[in-house]
C-alpha positions as CSV (number, residue, x, y, z in Angstrom):
1,M,42.5,-19.7,34.9
2,A,43.5,-16.8,32.6
3,A,45.2,-18.9,30.2
4,L,42.0,-20.6,30.0
5,G,39.7,-17.4,29.1
6,I,42.3,-16.4,26.0
7,T,42.3,-20.5,25.0
8,A,38.5,-19.9,24.7
9,A,38.2,-16.2,23.0
10,L,41.1,-17.8,20.6
11,L,39.1,-21.1,20.2
12,A,35.7,-18.0,19.9
13,W,37.2,-16.1,17.2
14,V,38.6,-19.3,14.7
15,A,34.9,-20.5,15.2
16,I,34.0,-16.9,13.7
17,L,36.0,-16.9,11.2
18,L,35.4,-20.3,9.8
19,L,31.5,-19.4,10.3
20,V,32.5,-16.5,7.8
21,S,33.7,-18.6,5.7
22,I,31.8,-21.1,4.9
23,W,29.3,-18.5,4.6
24,K,31.4,-16.3,1.9
25,Q,31.5,-19.6,0.2
26,V,27.8,-20.7,0.5
27,H,26.8,-16.9,-0.9
28,S,29.6,-16.5,-3.6
29,S,28.4,-20.0,-4.7
30,W,25.4,-18.1,-7.2
31,N,25.8,-16.7,-9.9
32,L,24.0,-13.5,-7.9
33,P,23.9,-9.4,-9.1
34,P,26.4,-8.1,-6.6
35,G,26.1,-6.0,-3.4
36,P,27.4,-5.9,-0.5
37,F,28.9,-8.9,1.7
38,P,26.7,-10.5,4.2
39,L,27.6,-11.0,7.1
40,P,26.4,-14.1,9.5
41,I,23.1,-14.5,10.8
42,I,22.2,-10.5,10.6
43,G,23.4,-10.1,6.7
44,N,22.8,-6.8,5.7
45,L,21.4,-5.1,8.5
46,F,24.8,-2.3,9.6
47,Q,24.0,-1.2,5.6
48,L,19.9,-0.5,6.1
49,E,18.7,2.4,7.7
50,L,15.7,1.1,9.9
51,S,14.1,4.6,9.5
52,N,13.7,4.9,6.0
53,I,14.9,1.8,4.3
54,P,13.8,2.8,1.1
55,K,16.4,6.0,1.2
56,S,19.1,3.2,1.9
57,F,18.2,1.0,-1.3
58,T,18.9,4.1,-3.6
59,R,22.7,4.7,-1.8
60,L,22.8,1.0,-2.5
61,A,21.4,1.1,-6.2
62,E,24.3,4.7,-6.5
63,R,27.1,1.9,-5.4
64,F,26.2,-1.6,-6.8
65,G,23.6,-0.8,-9.7
66,P,19.9,-1.5,-10.2
67,V,19.6,-4.3,-9.9
68,F,21.7,-6.3,-6.5
69,T,21.7,-8.3,-3.7
70,L,21.3,-7.9,0.0
71,Y,20.5,-10.3,2.8
72,L,17.9,-10.0,5.4
73,G,19.2,-12.3,7.9
74,W,19.8,-15.7,6.2
75,R,16.5,-14.3,3.9
76,R,18.4,-13.7,0.0
77,V,16.8,-10.2,-1.1
78,V,17.6,-9.1,-4.6
79,V,16.1,-5.3,-5.0
80,L,15.5,-3.8,-8.3
81,H,16.1,0.2,-8.8
82,G,14.6,2.5,-11.7
83,Y,12.1,2.4,-14.3
84,K,13.8,-0.2,-16.4
85,A,14.3,-2.8,-13.6
86,V,11.4,-2.3,-12.0
87,R,9.6,-2.4,-15.2
88,E,11.3,-6.0,-16.7
89,V,10.9,-7.7,-13.4
90,L,7.4,-6.4,-13.2
91,L,6.3,-7.2,-16.4
92,D,7.8,-9.0,-18.6
93,Y,9.3,-11.3,-16.1
94,K,5.8,-11.0,-14.5
95,N,4.9,-14.9,-13.8
96,E,8.6,-16.1,-13.0
97,F,8.8,-12.8,-10.0
98,S,4.8,-13.0,-9.6
99,G,5.1,-14.7,-5.8
100,R,4.7,-13.1,-2.7
101,G,7.0,-12.5,-0.1
102,E,6.4,-13.0,3.7
103,L,5.3,-10.5,5.9
104,A,6.2,-11.8,9.3
105,V,3.2,-9.9,11.5
106,F,0.4,-11.3,8.5
107,Q,1.0,-14.7,9.5
108,E,-2.9,-15.0,10.2
109,H,-3.1,-14.6,7.1
110,K,-0.9,-17.0,4.9
111,D,-1.4,-18.5,1.9
112,R,-5.1,-17.1,2.1
113,G,-6.9,-14.3,0.8
114,I,-5.7,-12.0,-1.7
115,I,-2.1,-9.5,-0.7
116,F,-0.6,-11.7,1.2
117,N,-1.5,-15.4,0.0
118,N,1.7,-17.4,-1.6
119,G,-0.1,-20.4,-1.6
120,P,-1.4,-22.5,-5.0
121,T,-4.4,-20.8,-4.4
122,W,-3.5,-17.5,-4.8
123,K,-4.4,-16.9,-8.6
124,D,-6.7,-18.5,-8.9
125,T,-8.3,-16.2,-5.7
126,R,-7.1,-12.8,-7.5
127,R,-8.7,-14.4,-10.5
128,F,-12.1,-14.9,-9.7
129,S,-11.9,-11.9,-7.0
130,L,-11.8,-9.3,-10.1
131,T,-13.8,-10.7,-11.6
132,T,-16.3,-11.0,-9.0
133,L,-15.6,-7.1,-8.4
134,R,-15.5,-6.1,-12.0
135,D,-19.7,-8.3,-12.1
136,H,-20.5,-5.2,-8.7
137,G,-19.2,-2.2,-9.9
138,M,-15.4,-2.8,-9.9
139,G,-13.8,-0.2,-12.6
140,K,-17.3,0.7,-13.9
141,R,-19.8,3.4,-13.5
142,G,-21.4,1.5,-10.4
143,N,-18.4,2.2,-8.4
144,E,-18.9,5.8,-9.9
145,E,-22.0,6.0,-8.1
146,R,-21.4,4.3,-4.4
147,I,-19.1,7.0,-4.8
148,R,-21.0,10.0,-5.6
149,R,-23.7,8.2,-3.2
150,E,-21.1,8.7,-0.3
151,V,-20.6,12.2,-0.9
152,P,-23.2,13.9,0.3
153,F,-22.6,12.3,4.4
154,L,-18.9,13.0,3.4
155,L,-19.2,16.7,3.1
156,Q,-22.2,17.0,5.7
157,E,-19.2,15.6,7.9
158,L,-16.5,18.2,7.4
159,A,-19.3,20.8,7.5
160,K,-20.0,20.2,11.6
161,T,-17.1,20.5,12.0
162,Q,-18.2,24.7,11.5
163,G,-14.7,25.7,11.2
164,R,-13.6,24.9,14.3
165,P,-9.8,22.6,14.3
166,F,-9.8,19.2,13.4
167,D,-8.7,15.9,13.0
168,P,-8.7,14.6,9.4
169,T,-8.3,11.5,9.9
170,L,-11.1,9.6,10.7
171,V,-13.7,11.5,8.6
172,L,-11.7,10.8,5.2
173,G,-11.2,7.2,6.2
174,G,-15.2,7.2,6.6
175,A,-16.1,8.0,3.1
176,P,-13.5,5.4,1.6
177,C,-14.7,2.4,4.6
178,N,-18.3,3.2,4.0
179,V,-17.2,2.7,-0.8
180,I,-15.6,-0.7,0.2
181,A,-18.0,-1.9,3.0
182,D,-21.1,-2.0,0.2
183,I,-19.3,-3.9,-1.9
184,L,-18.4,-6.6,0.3
185,F,-21.0,-6.2,2.4
186,R,-24.0,-4.1,0.8
187,R,-23.0,-2.6,4.4
188,R,-23.2,1.9,5.4
189,F,-21.9,2.3,8.4
190,R,-22.3,6.6,10.0
191,Y,-19.5,8.1,11.1
192,D,-19.5,8.1,14.5
193,D,-20.4,4.5,14.1
194,D,-18.1,2.2,17.2
195,T,-17.5,-0.6,15.3
196,C,-16.7,1.3,12.2
197,L,-14.2,3.8,13.8
198,R,-12.9,0.7,16.1
199,L,-12.1,-0.7,12.8
200,M,-10.3,2.1,10.8
201,R,-8.5,2.8,14.1
202,A,-7.0,-0.4,13.6
203,F,-6.4,0.2,9.7
204,N,-5.0,3.0,10.5
205,E,-2.4,2.1,13.7
206,N,-1.0,-0.6,10.8
207,F,-0.7,1.1,8.7
208,Y,1.4,3.4,10.8
209,L,2.9,0.8,12.9
210,L,4.4,-1.4,9.7
211,S,6.4,1.3,8.6
212,T,8.0,2.4,12.1
213,P,12.1,0.9,12.6
214,W,11.0,-2.1,14.9
215,L,8.4,-3.6,12.4
216,Q,10.7,-3.1,9.8
217,F,13.3,-5.0,12.0
218,Y,11.1,-7.8,13.4
219,N,9.5,-8.3,9.5
220,N,13.6,-10.1,8.3
221,F,14.1,-11.3,11.7
222,A,11.2,-12.3,13.8
223,E,11.9,-15.9,13.6
224,Y,14.6,-14.7,16.5
225,L,11.9,-12.0,17.9
226,R,8.5,-13.8,18.1
227,Y,8.3,-14.4,21.4
228,L,9.4,-10.4,22.4
229,P,7.1,-8.1,23.9
230,G,6.5,-4.9,21.2
231,S,4.4,-2.8,18.6
232,H,4.7,-6.2,16.0
233,R,2.3,-7.2,19.1
234,K,0.1,-4.8,18.5
235,V,0.0,-5.4,14.3
236,M,-1.2,-9.0,15.4
237,K,-3.2,-8.1,17.5
238,N,-5.4,-6.1,14.4
239,V,-5.1,-8.2,12.1
240,S,-7.0,-11.1,14.3
241,E,-9.2,-8.5,15.4
242,I,-10.3,-7.0,11.5
243,K,-10.3,-10.1,10.1
244,K,-12.7,-11.6,13.3
245,Y,-15.2,-9.3,12.5
246,A,-14.4,-10.1,8.4
247,L,-15.1,-13.6,9.4
248,E,-18.2,-12.8,11.9
249,R,-19.7,-11.0,8.8
250,V,-19.2,-14.2,6.3
251,K,-20.7,-16.2,8.7
252,E,-24.0,-13.9,8.4
253,H,-24.5,-13.8,5.1
254,H,-23.9,-17.5,5.1
255,Q,-26.9,-17.8,7.0
256,S,-29.1,-15.6,4.9
257,L,-27.1,-17.1,1.7
258,D,-29.7,-16.6,-1.3
259,P,-27.4,-18.8,-4.2
260,K,-29.6,-17.2,-6.8
261,C,-29.4,-13.8,-5.9
262,P,-25.7,-13.2,-4.5
263,R,-26.3,-9.1,-3.1
264,D,-22.9,-8.2,-2.9
265,F,-18.8,-9.9,-3.0
266,T,-19.0,-12.0,0.1
267,D,-22.3,-14.1,-0.9
268,C,-20.5,-14.5,-4.6
269,L,-17.7,-16.3,-2.6
270,L,-20.1,-18.0,-0.6
271,V,-21.7,-19.4,-3.6
272,E,-18.5,-20.7,-5.3
273,M,-17.5,-22.3,-2.1
274,E,-21.3,-24.1,-1.5
275,K,-20.1,-24.9,-5.7
276,E,-16.8,-26.6,-4.2
277,K,-17.8,-28.4,-1.2
278,H,-17.4,-32.0,-1.9
279,S,-14.3,-30.9,-3.7
280,P,-11.0,-33.2,-1.9
281,E,-9.1,-29.5,-1.6
282,P,-11.8,-26.8,-1.7
283,L,-10.7,-23.3,-2.4
284,Y,-12.6,-21.4,-0.7
285,T,-13.5,-21.9,2.9
286,L,-15.5,-19.3,5.3
287,D,-11.7,-18.5,7.0
288,S,-10.4,-18.1,3.9
289,I,-13.4,-16.4,2.7
290,A,-12.8,-13.6,5.8
291,V,-9.8,-13.3,5.0
292,T,-10.2,-12.2,1.2
293,V,-12.9,-9.9,2.4
294,A,-10.7,-8.2,5.2
295,D,-7.5,-7.7,3.0
296,L,-9.5,-5.5,0.9
297,F,-11.2,-4.2,3.7
298,F,-7.9,-3.1,4.8
299,A,-6.5,-1.2,1.4
300,G,-9.3,-0.3,0.5
301,T,-10.2,2.3,3.7
302,E,-6.8,2.5,4.4
303,T,-4.6,3.8,1.7
304,T,-7.1,5.8,-0.1
305,S,-8.0,7.5,3.8
306,T,-3.6,8.1,3.6
307,T,-3.4,10.3,0.3
308,L,-6.7,11.9,1.0
309,R,-5.4,12.8,4.2
310,Y,-2.1,14.1,2.6
311,G,-2.8,16.1,0.0
312,L,-4.8,18.2,1.7
313,L,-2.2,18.8,3.7
314,I,0.1,19.2,0.0
315,L,-2.4,21.8,-1.0
316,M,-2.6,23.6,2.5
317,K,0.9,24.2,1.8
318,Y,0.5,25.4,-1.9
319,P,-2.5,27.4,-1.1
320,E,-2.1,28.7,-5.0
321,I,-2.5,24.8,-6.4
322,E,-5.8,24.9,-4.2
323,E,-7.0,28.5,-6.1
324,K,-6.4,27.2,-9.0
325,L,-8.2,23.7,-8.6
326,H,-11.0,26.3,-6.9
327,E,-11.2,28.0,-10.0
328,E,-11.9,24.7,-12.5
329,I,-14.1,23.4,-10.4
330,D,-16.2,26.9,-10.2
331,R,-15.6,26.8,-14.6
332,V,-16.6,23.1,-14.9
333,I,-19.0,21.7,-12.2
334,G,-20.4,24.7,-10.4
335,P,-21.5,25.3,-6.6
336,S,-23.7,22.3,-5.8
337,R,-23.7,19.4,-9.2
338,I,-21.8,15.9,-7.5
339,P,-18.5,16.3,-9.3
340,A,-18.2,13.1,-11.7
341,I,-15.6,11.0,-13.7
342,K,-17.1,12.5,-17.0
343,D,-15.4,16.0,-16.1
344,R,-12.0,14.8,-15.3
345,L,-11.2,14.8,-19.3
346,E,-12.8,19.1,-19.2
347,M,-10.6,19.3,-15.5
348,P,-6.8,18.5,-16.0
349,Y,-5.3,20.7,-13.2
350,M,-7.3,18.5,-10.9
351,D,-6.0,15.0,-13.1
352,A,-2.0,16.5,-12.7
353,V,-3.2,18.0,-9.6
354,V,-4.1,13.9,-7.8
355,H,-1.5,12.4,-10.0
356,E,0.9,14.2,-9.0
357,I,-0.3,13.8,-4.5
358,Q,0.2,10.2,-5.7
359,R,3.8,10.2,-7.4
360,F,5.1,12.8,-4.6
361,I,3.9,11.3,-1.2
362,D,5.0,8.0,-2.9
363,L,2.7,5.8,-0.7
364,V,4.3,1.9,-0.8
365,P,7.8,3.5,-2.1
366,S,9.4,-0.4,-1.8
367,N,6.5,-2.1,-3.1
368,L,5.1,-5.6,-1.7
369,S,8.0,-7.7,-1.8
370,H,7.9,-10.3,-4.3
371,E,9.7,-13.5,-4.9
372,A,10.4,-16.0,-7.6
373,T,8.7,-19.1,-8.2
374,R,11.3,-20.7,-10.2
375,D,15.4,-20.5,-11.3
376,V,15.3,-17.4,-13.3
377,M,18.1,-15.8,-15.1
378,F,17.5,-12.2,-15.2
379,R,20.4,-9.3,-16.9
380,G,23.2,-13.0,-16.8
381,Y,22.9,-13.0,-13.0
382,I,20.7,-16.2,-11.6
383,I,18.0,-15.2,-9.4
384,P,17.2,-18.7,-7.6
385,K,13.7,-19.9,-6.9
386,G,12.2,-18.2,-3.5
387,T,14.6,-15.0,-3.3
388,V,12.5,-12.3,-2.6
389,V,12.3,-9.5,-4.7
390,I,12.0,-5.3,-4.0
391,P,11.0,-3.8,-7.6
392,T,11.0,-1.0,-5.8
393,L,8.8,2.1,-7.0
394,T,9.9,5.0,-5.5
395,S,12.8,4.8,-7.7
396,V,10.0,5.2,-9.9
397,L,7.8,7.6,-9.5
398,R,10.9,9.6,-7.9
399,D,12.8,9.2,-11.8
400,S,14.3,12.9,-12.2
401,Q,14.2,12.3,-16.1
402,E,11.0,11.9,-16.0
403,F,10.0,14.2,-13.8
404,P,12.3,17.2,-12.9
405,D,12.9,18.1,-9.8
406,P,11.0,15.1,-8.5
407,E,11.9,15.9,-4.5
408,K,9.0,18.8,-5.2
409,F,5.2,19.0,-6.0
410,K,4.9,20.2,-9.7
411,P,1.8,19.2,-10.9
412,E,2.9,20.7,-14.2
413,H,4.8,17.0,-14.1
414,F,2.0,15.8,-15.6
415,L,0.6,18.6,-17.8
416,N,2.2,19.2,-21.3
417,E,3.0,22.8,-22.5
418,N,-0.7,23.0,-24.1
419,G,-1.9,22.6,-20.3
420,K,-3.2,19.4,-21.2
421,F,-3.3,16.2,-18.9
422,K,0.1,14.0,-20.0
423,Y,0.4,10.1,-19.0
424,S,3.6,9.0,-17.8
425,D,4.1,5.6,-17.7
426,Y,6.5,6.0,-14.8
427,F,3.2,6.4,-12.6
428,R,3.4,3.4,-11.4
429,P,1.9,4.0,-7.0
430,F,-0.1,0.8,-7.6
431,S,2.2,-1.8,-8.9
432,A,2.3,-3.4,-12.3
433,G,1.6,-7.0,-14.1
434,K,0.5,-9.7,-11.8
435,R,0.4,-8.6,-8.5
436,V,-0.9,-5.0,-9.1
437,C,-2.7,-3.4,-6.4
438,V,-7.1,-5.1,-7.8
439,G,-8.2,-1.6,-6.8
440,E,-6.3,0.5,-8.4
441,G,-9.6,1.9,-10.8
442,L,-11.4,2.2,-7.8
443,A,-9.2,4.0,-5.8
444,R,-8.2,6.1,-9.1
445,M,-12.3,7.5,-8.4
446,E,-12.0,7.8,-5.2
447,L,-9.5,10.6,-5.2
448,F,-10.6,12.5,-7.9
449,L,-14.4,12.8,-6.5
450,F,-13.8,12.8,-3.2
451,L,-11.1,15.5,-3.3
452,S,-13.2,17.6,-6.3
453,A,-16.3,17.3,-3.8
454,I,-13.9,19.2,-0.9
455,L,-12.2,22.0,-2.6
456,Q,-16.1,22.7,-4.6
457,H,-17.7,23.1,-0.9
458,F,-14.9,24.0,1.5
459,N,-11.6,26.1,1.8
460,L,-8.8,24.6,3.4
461,K,-7.0,26.3,6.6
462,S,-4.1,25.7,8.2
463,L,-3.2,26.5,11.7
464,V,0.2,27.1,10.9
465,D,2.0,29.3,8.2
466,P,1.6,27.2,5.1
467,K,5.3,27.9,4.4
468,D,6.0,26.7,8.1
469,I,4.0,22.8,7.0
470,D,6.7,20.3,7.0
471,L,5.5,17.4,4.2
472,S,8.0,14.8,5.4
473,P,6.1,11.8,6.4
474,A,5.9,10.7,9.9
475,V,7.4,7.7,9.2
476,V,8.7,5.8,5.9
477,G,8.3,1.5,5.8
478,F,6.0,-0.7,4.3
479,G,4.4,3.3,3.6
480,S,4.7,6.2,3.9
481,I,2.7,7.9,6.7
482,P,2.0,11.7,6.6
483,P,2.8,13.8,10.2
484,H,-0.4,14.5,12.6
485,Y,-1.7,17.3,12.1
486,K,-5.5,19.7,11.8
487,L,-7.3,21.9,10.0
488,C,-9.9,23.9,9.3
489,V,-12.8,23.2,6.3
490,I,-14.4,27.0,5.7
491,P,-17.5,26.8,3.7
492,R,-17.1,29.0,0.1
493,S,-20.0,31.2,0.3
């Protein structure tokens, strides 16, 4: 029996060596960018710190250079690190790398919508959505008015806390949620509306869970883990619930649709669906419209909400910066007028702080993954069609030459020697190119106007000494999620 066991072990060892040899041959058959040698099945899992993959990318870039190859399971990934490589891929090769890498927990959105769509409809869906959003005020004066209309409701909700400690998550989520809901559905929620609170909790929970080590592991090895229990099931349940809500609103709109007088973004997509209803391969269906709406609802609420929440924590850490902002707001806006976008020209310090918050928190550090749409020659390497491409935003936002002391929060990163606002091409929190965030203009407006309004009326008070505030993210993965905290907002006299 012992001899049989030894023979079996030797055969298993020979099989493993043979598998490694075949794998090595396959791996070296392409002229790929350099990278660590992958093991069969697990790839380069051991080279990654699942609790902080962006940090692992930085470490690997120091060893292999700004363009390197990894294997996550059997999936080939090329990582771009640093301003030049990231800009080159996103702008100079924007068509060749315009595909979208798959995110397993969003299977329900596969090949539909805007964010995770990698099917034949993504270009037309995105193009029509951008045009429609512009027509409904995206990036124009219409959106400024939407945001300014929401400001008094946000301030009223903050005033209700009466200076007592509170968790700002849902309050700060309510304002951007109502702005995007007005664009999508022509609807506004009360801040205590049960449906709104349920949706915001789902948005918030998903953004957190997507950034945890388990979801990093699951999204890269889903074929082995799909039927196991775990938090991936909660994410998928939330995705289904959000889409179900969007589909209900889409069906309601469809029943009351007047094609000659569309009321909002959803109506515009339904009008387009009606135009092509006799087409053998229609671009729009009720289901695909629901996914597009759900994408925009999630992205338009959670990213701005999280940035505002992180921003208030940063300002409590640095009360001297908050005080400078109060002085600028008092000088330019005064105590009662609602802030306007035109004020930005006279408020370089607030503009710099808003930009520095986005740079410092590095909200989506690894970017949303792209995919090569064909075999591409890039910097002397061949990147095969279907390869996942990750243009890391953290490597641009934390560039030490462009932003001295990049790990420190310094509004001076965006101010010149005369105290005027200084633009930087390295400021790319919304990515760039064909897959740039469709809500960039809206988000930038919201951050400036909401933050200005909050500081116009309130002083921020931390429950701990400012020097004890830890700005490290709670988790880093899909996003950089701020630690949970409570604060007090004290009305300014």
